[in-house]
Phi, psi and omega in degrees: 000132186266155174263134166265122175281152177295160182249145179277184184296343177268004184080007177272137177305144169251109179302142182245121176266151179267179180265134175315124175287356168279351172099180187256151184254132183245132184231134169276120189255129177234192178287353173247132189300125185236133177262152176301143190295331179235160176290159177283134176308151186298323187282351178278123184253333179227146174237156174244131183246142181207138179231156179274350187212168177291134179203177176236155185222156169225146174247141178178208175270196187296341182258011180299140173226147175272139182255130180299347178252324192242345181286160180299144181274142173241108184289131176305136177079003182248122179286127177231126181275121182237129178275151180254130175265175182298132184084353180272098185236354187236147172230135179245141176240150171216138184283157177263351182198241173306141172310150178212188178236139175243151174232132190247117185242110176293145179236133180227000000 
């Protein structure tokens, strides 16, 4: 049985990724940069990020930190797909104001 992908506005198929069977990582985000506690598995090439409040994030190695002024902004309630390059197995977050929660969802 073949799977039919949904089509974009130009009629091109949109590949759909599943969710990582190892689950979603939840991080409490404060005014101090915080990394996820464990690296993202090597077979995960894309992650989806979402947060409950405004925050910033950075993707990198085990020393990555998020900068409250220059890191990419993650708008609350909006899912953002981020590709992982070689060596990028960690994500750090820092809040834009009040503490919030961020979720890292591996896609496979």
